[in-house]
VMD Tcl script that builds the backbone (N, CA, C; Angstrom):
set m [mol new atoms 306]
animate dup $m
set s [atomselect $m all]
$s set {name element resname resid chain x y z} {
  {N N MET 1 A -92.939 -44.170 -40.628}
  {CA C MET 1 A -94.097 -43.355 -40.578}
  {C C MET 1 A -94.651 -42.930 -41.967}
  {N N ALA 2 A -95.563 -42.964 -42.070}
  {CA C ALA 2 A -96.137 -42.270 -43.582}
  {C C ALA 2 A -97.882 -42.190 -43.717}
  {N N PHE 3 A -98.456 -41.632 -44.299}
  {CA C PHE 3 A -99.618 -41.452 -44.598}
  {C C PHE 3 A -99.867 -41.521 -46.434}
  {N N LYS 4 A -101.068 -42.221 -46.614}
  {CA C LYS 4 A -101.276 -42.278 -47.919}
  {C C LYS 4 A -102.756 -41.572 -48.176}
  {N N LYS 5 A -102.609 -40.585 -49.268}
  {CA C LYS 5 A -103.796 -39.966 -49.681}
  {C C LYS 5 A -104.293 -40.505 -50.527}
  {N N GLN 6 A -105.764 -40.618 -50.757}
  {CA C GLN 6 A -106.778 -40.807 -51.672}
  {C C GLN 6 A -107.827 -39.769 -51.809}
  {N N TYR 7 A -107.694 -39.071 -52.856}
  {CA C TYR 7 A -108.833 -37.974 -53.184}
  {C C TYR 7 A -109.666 -38.704 -53.989}
  {N N LEU 8 A -111.076 -38.654 -53.501}
  {CA C LEU 8 A -112.487 -39.075 -54.093}
  {C C LEU 8 A -112.971 -37.967 -55.022}
  {N N LYS 9 A -113.223 -38.304 -56.102}
  {CA C LYS 9 A -113.740 -37.667 -56.989}
  {C C LYS 9 A -115.376 -37.352 -56.579}
  {N N SER 10 A -116.041 -38.316 -55.936}
  {CA C SER 10 A -117.897 -37.842 -55.714}
  {C C SER 10 A -117.746 -37.187 -54.354}
  {N N LYS 11 A -116.908 -36.734 -53.706}
  {CA C LYS 11 A -116.983 -36.397 -52.498}
  {C C LYS 11 A -115.701 -35.065 -52.368}
  {N N ALA 12 A -116.195 -34.045 -51.740}
  {CA C ALA 12 A -114.892 -33.060 -51.402}
  {C C ALA 12 A -114.108 -33.748 -50.046}
  {N N VAL 13 A -113.534 -34.545 -50.418}
  {CA C VAL 13 A -112.737 -35.369 -49.250}
  {C C VAL 13 A -111.701 -36.233 -49.621}
  {N N CYS 14 A -110.767 -36.271 -48.818}
  {CA C CYS 14 A -109.607 -37.068 -49.115}
  {C C CYS 14 A -109.657 -38.171 -47.975}
  {N N LYS 15 A -109.380 -39.441 -48.392}
  {CA C LYS 15 A -109.051 -40.476 -47.463}
  {C C LYS 15 A -107.675 -40.763 -47.037}
  {N N VAL 16 A -107.380 -40.517 -46.118}
  {CA C VAL 16 A -106.010 -40.252 -45.717}
  {C C VAL 16 A -105.677 -41.990 -44.904}
  {N N THR 17 A -104.646 -42.338 -45.054}
  {CA C THR 17 A -104.558 -43.781 -44.453}
  {C C THR 17 A -102.967 -43.431 -43.615}
  {N N PHE 18 A -103.059 -43.448 -42.280}
  {CA C PHE 18 A -101.837 -43.002 -41.314}
  {C C PHE 18 A -101.230 -44.501 -40.768}
  {N N LYS 19 A -99.978 -44.715 -41.215}
  {CA C LYS 19 A -99.411 -45.930 -40.560}
  {C C LYS 19 A -97.891 -45.441 -40.199}
  {N N ILE 20 A -97.883 -46.441 -38.665}
  {CA C ILE 20 A -97.009 -46.225 -37.871}
  {C C ILE 20 A -96.073 -47.652 -37.790}
  {N N THR 21 A -94.895 -47.764 -38.006}
  {CA C THR 21 A -94.151 -48.915 -37.947}
  {C C THR 21 A -94.017 -49.344 -36.125}
  {N N LYS 22 A -93.736 -50.428 -36.157}
  {CA C LYS 22 A -93.343 -51.231 -34.730}
  {C C LYS 22 A -92.350 -50.618 -34.188}
  {N N ASP 23 A -91.269 -50.366 -35.142}
  {CA C ASP 23 A -90.393 -49.850 -34.255}
  {C C ASP 23 A -90.504 -48.202 -33.783}
  {N N GLU 24 A -90.910 -47.442 -35.116}
  {CA C GLU 24 A -91.482 -46.171 -34.841}
  {C C GLU 24 A -92.513 -46.017 -33.492}
  {N N ALA 25 A -93.205 -47.135 -33.329}
  {CA C ALA 25 A -94.021 -47.027 -32.192}
  {C C ALA 25 A -93.547 -47.474 -30.991}
  {N N HIS 26 A -92.152 -47.515 -30.942}
  {CA C HIS 26 A -91.578 -48.334 -29.499}
  {C C HIS 26 A -92.215 -49.449 -29.126}
  {N N GLU 27 A -92.796 -50.239 -30.184}
  {CA C GLU 27 A -93.057 -51.706 -29.665}
  {C C GLU 27 A -94.538 -51.353 -28.628}
  {N N ALA 28 A -95.115 -50.371 -29.091}
  {CA C ALA 28 A -96.251 -49.931 -28.084}
  {C C ALA 28 A -97.544 -51.314 -28.344}
  {N N GLU 29 A -98.225 -51.220 -27.432}
  {CA C GLU 29 A -99.269 -52.159 -27.494}
  {C C GLU 29 A -100.875 -51.444 -28.216}
  {N N SER 30 A -100.539 -50.194 -28.009}
  {CA C SER 30 A -101.842 -49.703 -28.548}
  {C C SER 30 A -101.214 -48.159 -29.102}
  {N N VAL 31 A -101.931 -47.692 -29.891}
  {CA C VAL 31 A -101.534 -46.107 -30.753}
  {C C VAL 31 A -102.747 -45.769 -31.199}
  {N N ARG 32 A -103.023 -44.451 -30.707}
  {CA C ARG 32 A -104.278 -43.449 -31.507}
  {C C ARG 32 A -103.770 -42.462 -32.104}
  {N N LEU 33 A -104.493 -42.016 -33.209}
  {CA C LEU 33 A -104.388 -41.032 -33.831}
  {C C LEU 33 A -105.099 -40.171 -33.438}
  {N N VAL 34 A -104.447 -38.745 -32.925}
  {CA C VAL 34 A -105.087 -37.757 -31.988}
  {C C VAL 34 A -104.800 -36.411 -32.916}
  {N N GLY 35 A -105.863 -35.639 -33.280}
  {CA C GLY 35 A -105.716 -34.286 -34.081}
  {C C GLY 35 A -106.575 -33.527 -34.166}
  {N N ASP 36 A -106.731 -32.594 -34.635}
  {CA C ASP 36 A -107.515 -31.685 -35.003}
  {C C ASP 36 A -108.799 -32.091 -35.532}
  {N N PHE 37 A -108.826 -33.189 -36.427}
  {CA C PHE 37 A -109.861 -33.866 -37.083}
  {C C PHE 37 A -110.865 -34.733 -35.902}
  {N N ASN 38 A -110.244 -34.954 -34.739}
  {CA C ASN 38 A -111.153 -35.432 -33.514}
  {C C ASN 38 A -110.923 -34.701 -32.112}
  {N N ASN 39 A -110.555 -33.183 -32.425}
  {CA C ASN 39 A -110.710 -32.382 -31.479}
  {C C ASN 39 A -109.976 -32.872 -30.495}
  {N N TRP 40 A -108.589 -33.626 -30.800}
  {CA C TRP 40 A -107.615 -34.144 -30.035}
  {C C TRP 40 A -108.089 -34.747 -28.867}
  {N N ASP 41 A -109.199 -35.663 -29.429}
  {CA C ASP 41 A -109.620 -36.790 -28.233}
  {C C ASP 41 A -108.739 -38.024 -28.030}
  {N N THR 42 A -108.211 -37.990 -26.693}
  {CA C THR 42 A -107.212 -38.879 -26.449}
  {C C THR 42 A -107.580 -40.321 -26.003}
  {N N THR 43 A -109.090 -40.466 -26.301}
  {CA C THR 43 A -109.890 -41.595 -25.972}
  {C C THR 43 A -110.349 -42.180 -27.377}
  {N N SER 44 A -109.828 -41.591 -28.319}
  {CA C SER 44 A -110.468 -42.076 -29.934}
  {C C SER 44 A -110.172 -43.623 -30.042}
  {N N ALA 45 A -110.794 -44.063 -30.849}
  {CA C ALA 45 A -110.822 -45.610 -30.919}
  {C C ALA 45 A -109.259 -45.736 -31.583}
  {N N PRO 46 A -108.300 -46.650 -30.881}
  {CA C PRO 46 A -107.008 -47.103 -31.045}
  {C C PRO 46 A -106.936 -47.495 -32.773}
  {N N MET 47 A -105.906 -47.137 -33.400}
  {CA C MET 47 A -105.747 -47.611 -34.489}
  {C C MET 47 A -105.573 -49.067 -34.561}
  {N N LYS 48 A -105.573 -49.658 -35.814}
  {CA C LYS 48 A -105.551 -51.043 -36.052}
  {C C LYS 48 A -104.264 -51.530 -35.960}
  {N N LYS 49 A -103.953 -52.787 -35.410}
  {CA C LYS 49 A -102.309 -53.211 -35.055}
  {C C LYS 49 A -102.381 -54.632 -36.072}
  {N N LEU 50 A -101.653 -54.653 -37.163}
  {CA C LEU 50 A -100.917 -55.143 -37.990}
  {C C LEU 50 A -100.078 -56.370 -37.633}
  {N N LYS 51 A -100.056 -57.541 -38.113}
  {CA C LYS 51 A -99.636 -58.538 -37.654}
  {C C LYS 51 A -97.987 -58.286 -37.746}
  {N N ASP 52 A -97.100 -57.573 -38.257}
  {CA C ASP 52 A -96.095 -57.171 -38.333}
  {C C ASP 52 A -95.684 -56.198 -37.114}
  {N N GLY 53 A -96.525 -55.840 -36.346}
  {CA C GLY 53 A -96.574 -55.132 -35.133}
  {C C GLY 53 A -96.878 -53.529 -35.318}
  {N N SER 54 A -97.068 -53.059 -36.734}
  {CA C SER 54 A -97.241 -51.526 -37.194}
  {C C SER 54 A -98.919 -51.401 -37.102}
  {N N PHE 55 A -99.368 -50.213 -37.193}
  {CA C PHE 55 A -100.403 -49.806 -36.709}
  {C C PHE 55 A -101.132 -48.954 -37.816}
  {N N THR 56 A -102.468 -48.725 -38.382}
  {CA C THR 56 A -102.793 -48.065 -39.054}
  {C C THR 56 A -104.011 -47.718 -39.153}
  {N N THR 57 A -104.501 -46.761 -39.588}
  {CA C THR 57 A -106.208 -46.185 -39.830}
  {C C THR 57 A -106.255 -45.317 -41.036}
  {N N THR 58 A -107.319 -45.266 -41.099}
  {CA C THR 58 A -108.041 -44.556 -42.264}
  {C C THR 58 A -109.056 -43.433 -41.892}
  {N N VAL 59 A -108.849 -41.990 -42.436}
  {CA C VAL 59 A -109.790 -41.238 -41.954}
  {C C VAL 59 A -110.183 -40.100 -43.217}
  {N N GLU 60 A -111.408 -39.767 -43.247}
  {CA C GLU 60 A -111.882 -38.968 -44.088}
  {C C GLU 60 A -111.685 -37.621 -43.703}
  {N N LEU 61 A -110.615 -36.534 -44.688}
  {CA C LEU 61 A -110.707 -35.231 -44.414}
  {C C LEU 61 A -111.216 -34.703 -45.230}
  {N N ASN 62 A -111.666 -33.052 -44.701}
  {CA C ASN 62 A -111.967 -32.193 -46.096}
  {C C ASN 62 A -111.081 -31.992 -46.754}
  {N N LYS 63 A -111.341 -31.613 -48.181}
  {CA C LYS 63 A -109.898 -31.293 -48.921}
  {C C LYS 63 A -109.719 -29.700 -48.735}
  {N N ASP 64 A -108.187 -29.346 -49.020}
  {CA C ASP 64 A -108.054 -28.092 -49.047}
  {C C ASP 64 A -107.826 -27.499 -47.551}
  {N N ALA 65 A -107.487 -28.347 -47.061}
  {CA C ALA 65 A -107.463 -27.941 -45.496}
  {C C ALA 65 A -105.928 -28.350 -44.652}
  {N N LYS 66 A -105.198 -28.080 -43.729}
  {CA C LYS 66 A -104.413 -28.559 -42.771}
  {C C LYS 66 A -104.723 -29.009 -41.774}
  {N N TYR 67 A -104.387 -30.225 -41.195}
  {CA C TYR 67 A -104.570 -30.720 -40.122}
  {C C TYR 67 A -103.593 -31.187 -38.969}
  {N N GLN 68 A -103.643 -30.870 -38.136}
  {CA C GLN 68 A -102.126 -31.030 -37.099}
  {C C GLN 68 A -102.483 -32.348 -36.451}
  {N N PHE 69 A -101.876 -33.286 -35.991}
  {CA C PHE 69 A -101.972 -34.520 -35.494}
  {C C PHE 69 A -100.733 -35.270 -34.594}
  {N N ARG 70 A -100.951 -36.073 -33.823}
  {CA C ARG 70 A -99.470 -36.884 -33.337}
  {C C ARG 70 A -100.250 -38.166 -32.947}
  {N N TYR 71 A -99.431 -39.079 -32.779}
  {CA C TYR 71 A -99.839 -40.303 -32.292}
  {C C TYR 71 A -99.478 -40.482 -30.672}
  {N N LEU 72 A -100.491 -41.073 -29.881}
  {CA C LEU 72 A -100.404 -41.609 -28.652}
  {C C LEU 72 A -100.234 -42.953 -28.680}
  {N N LEU 73 A -98.716 -43.059 -27.898}
  {CA C LEU 73 A -98.503 -44.595 -27.751}
  {C C LEU 73 A -99.103 -45.048 -26.201}
  {N N ASN 74 A -99.536 -45.898 -26.269}
  {CA C ASN 74 A -99.913 -46.720 -24.835}
  {C C ASN 74 A -100.586 -45.747 -24.094}
  {N N ASP 75 A -101.518 -44.543 -24.535}
  {CA C ASP 75 A -101.971 -43.582 -23.858}
  {C C ASP 75 A -101.083 -42.830 -22.879}
  {N N GLN 76 A -99.982 -42.952 -23.172}
  {CA C GLN 76 A -99.041 -41.908 -22.381}
  {C C GLN 76 A -97.725 -41.123 -23.365}
  {N N GLU 77 A -97.129 -41.665 -24.236}
  {CA C GLU 77 A -96.205 -40.974 -24.889}
  {C C GLU 77 A -97.037 -40.438 -26.201}
  {N N TRP 78 A -96.297 -39.391 -26.662}
  {CA C TRP 78 A -96.431 -38.459 -27.934}
  {C C TRP 78 A -95.480 -38.759 -29.026}
  {N N GLU 79 A -95.954 -39.149 -30.120}
  {CA C GLU 79 A -95.022 -39.121 -31.073}
  {C C GLU 79 A -95.271 -38.597 -32.333}
  {N N ASN 80 A -94.296 -37.893 -33.126}
  {CA C ASN 80 A -94.712 -37.364 -34.370}
  {C C ASN 80 A -94.688 -38.294 -35.675}
  {N N ASP 81 A -95.248 -38.020 -36.479}
  {CA C ASP 81 A -94.883 -38.656 -37.963}
  {C C ASP 81 A -93.735 -37.576 -38.598}
  {N N TRP 82 A -92.586 -38.572 -38.532}
  {CA C TRP 82 A -91.406 -37.696 -39.284}
  {C C TRP 82 A -91.243 -37.657 -40.766}
  {N N ALA 83 A -92.645 -37.830 -41.420}
  {CA C ALA 83 A -92.704 -38.092 -42.590}
  {C C ALA 83 A -94.025 -36.984 -43.003}
  {N N ALA 84 A -93.986 -36.347 -42.177}
  {CA C ALA 84 A -95.560 -35.467 -42.280}
  {C C ALA 84 A -95.084 -34.325 -43.325}
  {N N ASP 85 A -96.356 -33.484 -43.817}
  {CA C ASP 85 A -96.108 -32.631 -45.010}
  {C C ASP 85 A -95.395 -31.265 -44.411}
  {N N GLU 86 A -95.515 -31.220 -42.884}
  {CA C GLU 86 A -94.893 -30.071 -42.266}
  {C C GLU 86 A -95.188 -30.218 -40.797}
  {N N TYR 87 A -94.744 -29.121 -39.799}
  {CA C TYR 87 A -94.516 -29.291 -38.368}
  {C C TYR 87 A -95.047 -27.726 -37.760}
  {N N LEU 88 A -95.829 -27.968 -36.975}
  {CA C LEU 88 A -96.168 -26.583 -36.554}
  {C C LEU 88 A -96.084 -26.581 -34.924}
  {N N PRO 89 A -95.561 -25.403 -34.121}
  {CA C PRO 89 A -95.635 -25.657 -32.760}
  {C C PRO 89 A -96.741 -25.680 -32.155}
  {N N SER 90 A -97.081 -26.754 -31.025}
  {CA C SER 90 A -98.136 -27.178 -30.397}
  {C C SER 90 A -98.481 -25.695 -29.526}
  {N N PRO 91 A -99.962 -25.335 -29.683}
  {CA C PRO 91 A -100.153 -24.189 -28.733}
  {C C PRO 91 A -100.205 -24.444 -27.538}
  {N N ILE 92 A -100.171 -25.843 -26.912}
  {CA C ILE 92 A -100.209 -26.119 -25.505}
  {C C ILE 92 A -98.995 -26.937 -24.812}
  {N N SER 93 A -97.938 -27.003 -25.760}
  {CA C SER 93 A -96.617 -27.769 -25.048}
  {C C SER 93 A -95.678 -26.970 -25.588}
  {N N PHE 94 A -94.253 -27.395 -25.526}
  {CA C PHE 94 A -93.087 -27.109 -26.388}
  {C C PHE 94 A -92.670 -27.752 -27.704}
  {N N ALA 95 A -93.431 -28.974 -27.711}
  {CA C ALA 95 A -93.498 -29.903 -28.873}
  {C C ALA 95 A -94.048 -29.354 -30.154}
  {N N GLU 96 A -93.719 -30.013 -31.129}
  {CA C GLU 96 A -94.219 -29.698 -32.562}
  {C C GLU 96 A -95.184 -30.736 -33.074}
  {N N ASN 97 A -96.363 -30.345 -33.745}
  {CA C ASN 97 A -97.253 -31.174 -34.280}
  {C C ASN 97 A -96.817 -31.526 -35.399}
  {N N SER 98 A -97.500 -32.730 -35.695}
  {CA C SER 98 A -97.134 -33.290 -37.317}
  {C C SER 98 A -98.319 -32.424 -38.206}
  {N N VAL 99 A -97.994 -32.208 -39.203}
  {CA C VAL 99 A -99.123 -31.355 -40.531}
  {C C VAL 99 A -99.324 -32.157 -41.411}
  {N N VAL 100 A -100.931 -32.618 -41.701}
  {CA C VAL 100 A -101.242 -33.191 -43.179}
  {C C VAL 100 A -101.764 -32.385 -43.998}
  {N N ASN 101 A -101.416 -31.925 -45.302}
  {CA C ASN 101 A -102.472 -30.814 -46.250}
  {C C ASN 101 A -102.625 -32.087 -47.151}
  {N N VAL 102 A -104.433 -31.554 -46.893}
  {CA C VAL 102 A -105.106 -32.421 -48.179}
  {C C VAL 102 A -105.802 -31.273 -48.902}
}
mol reanalyze $m
mol bondsrecalc $m
mol representation Tube
mol addrep $m
């Protein structure tokens, strides 16, 4: 798992591309990126599945902020991004959330 950050000169945003491999997604059929930036909407659009079985999506996030997020596999199982910038305890469960700093 990993994400790539692309800071835009023309706007105060950063394009962040999130990617989770087939193995990291436990060979899921669908993966959703859920977090602060979409109000933890578990019905958000699924990430795009690539030919190699990995999943990817790009979102624009405001600069100088932290966003907590997790991946939702097959609308049932939560997975962290183990290459995240940091981890914070979830306010609603005993799990930790992944964090991206932009």
